[in-house]
N, C-alpha and C positions, 0 to 999 in steps of 0.2 A: 504494500500500500504506500503510495507516495503522498507527501504532504501537499496540500493545496497552496500553502504559503511557505516561503523560505526567507531566511535572513541572509542577505549578501553583505559580507564584511569586507571592507577595503582598508589596507594599511599603506599609507603613502608618506613620503617626506613632507614635513611642514611647509617646505617651499612650494609645494603644489596646492596648498590649501585653497587659495582664491580661485585658481583655475579649475580645480576639481569641484568646488562648491558651485561655481557658475555653470559648469558643464552639467552636473546633476540637476540643477535647477531648470536647465533648458530641456531636459528629457521628460517633459510633462506627460507624454503619452505612456511612460513606464514608471516614473518615480513621482509619488504623491508627497513625499517628504523623506527626510533622513535625519539621523542623529550623529553628531560628531563629538569627539573628545580627543584630547592630547594623549599620546602614548609614548612609552620609552622602548625603543627597539634594542633587543639583545640577541646575540648569537653570531656564529661564524660567518654568516652570509650578509650581516648587517654592515653597511658602509658608514663609517663615522666621517662625516663631511667637513665638520668645522673643528677648530682647536677646542672649543667649549665642549663639543661632543666627546672628543678624545679624552679630555680631562674627566668628564662625568662617567665615561665608559659606556655610554649608550647613545643611540641616535634619537633625535627629537622627531617624533612621527605623529601622524594623525590617524585616528581610527574613525571610519565612517560606516554606519550600519543603516540599511534600509530593508523594509519588509515588502516583498513583492510576490506575485504568483510565480510559479516555477518557470513558465514560458517567458514571462517578462524579465526574470533574472537572467535567463540565457541570452535574450536579445540585448539587454543592457551590457552584459559582460562582453559580448561581441563588439559592441560599439566602443566600450572602454578600451578593449585590446587594440582597436584600430586607431583611436584618437590618442591614446597615451602609450603607444608602442615605445619601448626602451625606457620607460619611466620607473621600472622595477616596483610597480604597485603590486603588493601581495593581496590575494583574495581567498576567501572560502565561502561556501554556501552551506547552510545548515537548515534542516527542516524546522518549521514552526508548527507546533501542535495546535495552538490557538492564537488568535490575534483579534484585538478589539480595543475599544476605548471605554474606560469607566467614566461616565458622565454624570452630571447633576440629574437626579431623578426629576421626572415631571411632577410639578407641584400642584 
């Protein structure tokens, strides 16, 4: 059984923040919104770009998450691969068992 919704997570260098936010905001046919937070990248494949990162021992990165239908995630990922080729954006897709909004009850 496949999930109707998935969470697409992107990890990118903070230098891509504005470009990535603008790009995702333009993909209105697929992306209704996203959540972003700062992240610290660790590991042998992480590139420490600045002297500050080398001193801290981690890369300053950005984590972006969006919830989409399975097919929409596949389409968005193909677009991202074409637009951000060579950017070293890391991604993964995970199933979402349930998705909704807890709202103010009708009064």
